[in-house]
C-alpha positions in Angstrom: -3.8 -0.8 7.6 -3.6 2.9 6.8 -6.0 5.0 4.8 -4.6 8.1 3.1 -7.3 10.7 2.2 -6.4 13.6 0.0 -8.3 16.8 -0.4 -7.9 20.3 -1.9 -7.7 19.6 -5.6 -9.7 21.5 -8.1 -9.7 24.0 -11.0 -7.6 27.1 -10.9 -6.3 29.7 -13.4 -2.6 29.9 -14.3 -0.8 31.9 -11.7 -3.2 30.8 -8.9 -2.7 28.7 -5.8 -4.0 25.6 -4.3 -3.2 23.6 -1.2 -3.5 19.9 -1.0 -3.7 17.9 2.2 -3.5 14.2 2.9 -4.4 12.7 6.3 -3.4 9.2 7.3 -5.7 7.2 9.6 -5.9 3.6 10.7 -3.7 1.2 12.8 0.0 1.8 12.6 3.0 2.9 14.8 4.2 5.9 12.9 4.9 7.3 9.4 8.4 7.9 8.0 8.6 9.8 4.8 5.5 11.3 3.2 5.3 12.8 -0.3 3.3 13.9 -3.3 3.5 12.5 -6.8 1.6 13.3 -9.9 0.5 11.6 -13.0 -0.8 12.7 -16.3 -2.9 10.2 -18.3 -0.6 8.0 -20.4 2.6 9.1 -18.6 4.5 7.7 -15.6 3.8 8.9 -12.1 6.5 11.4 -11.2 7.8 12.8 -7.9 6.7 16.2 -6.9 8.1 16.5 -3.3 8.9 14.4 -0.3 9.4 15.2 3.4 11.0 13.1 6.1 9.6 12.8 9.6 12.3 15.3 10.7 11.3 17.8 8.0 14.0 17.3 5.3 12.5 18.0 1.9 13.2 17.1 -1.7 11.5 18.8 -4.7 11.3 18.1 -8.4 13.2 20.7 -10.3 10.0 21.7 -12.1 8.3 22.8 -8.9 11.2 24.3 -6.9 10.4 27.8 -5.7 6.7 27.4 -6.4 5.6 24.4 -4.2 6.1 23.9 -0.5 5.7 20.5 1.2 5.1 20.4 5.0 3.7 18.0 7.5 2.1 17.8 10.9 3.3 14.7 12.6 0.8 14.9 15.4 -2.0 14.8 12.9 -0.3 12.4 10.5 -1.0 14.9 7.7 1.1 16.2 4.8 0.4 19.3 2.9 1.4 20.7 -0.5 1.1 24.4 -1.0 1.2 25.1 -4.7 1.7 28.7 -5.9 2.3 30.2 -9.4 0.5 27.2 -10.9 1.1 26.5 -14.6 -1.0 24.5 -17.1 1.7 21.9 -17.1 1.0 21.3 -13.4 -2.3 19.7 -14.4 -2.4 16.1 -13.2 -3.8 13.7 -10.7 -1.9 14.3 -7.5 -1.2 11.3 -5.2 -0.2 11.3 -1.6 2.3 8.7 -0.5 3.5 7.5 2.9 6.0 5.0 4.3 4.1 3.5 7.2 5.6 1.7 10.1 3.7 -1.3 11.4 4.6 -3.7 14.2 6.7 -6.0 11.9 7.1 -4.1 8.7 7.3 -0.9 6.9 5.1 -0.5 3.8 4.4 2.1 1.3 0.8 3.3 0.8 -0.9 5.6 -1.7 -3.9 7.8 -1.6 -6.7 7.7 -4.1 -5.6 10.8 -5.9 -7.0 14.3 -6.4 -7.3 16.1 -9.7 -5.6 19.5 -10.1 -6.4 21.3 -13.3 -4.7 24.6 -14.2 -6.3 26.6 -17.0 -4.4 28.9 -19.2 
């Protein structure tokens, strides 16, 4: 099984920047798409950005031009560079990965990391 470990969350003032990272470890063949989602208490988890193994990206409209997703396939790690942060970006950010095993492909989630943007 895979373990996804996120890091980089914290408290930042509006207009500031943070970089999140998520490293996958464990026993698997490879990882297809990876992504970041976020969730505010009482609301549904929402897509922030995804990236395929080949580097194709998709962003939520609310973060386009401010956030950049990237990955290092050799390290099984995905990053999220967040610039020009706004208070409405405050949420728990979750890493996701589509993991390829011997006989199946399964989605996995990280434990989440809190990002708080103060006004």
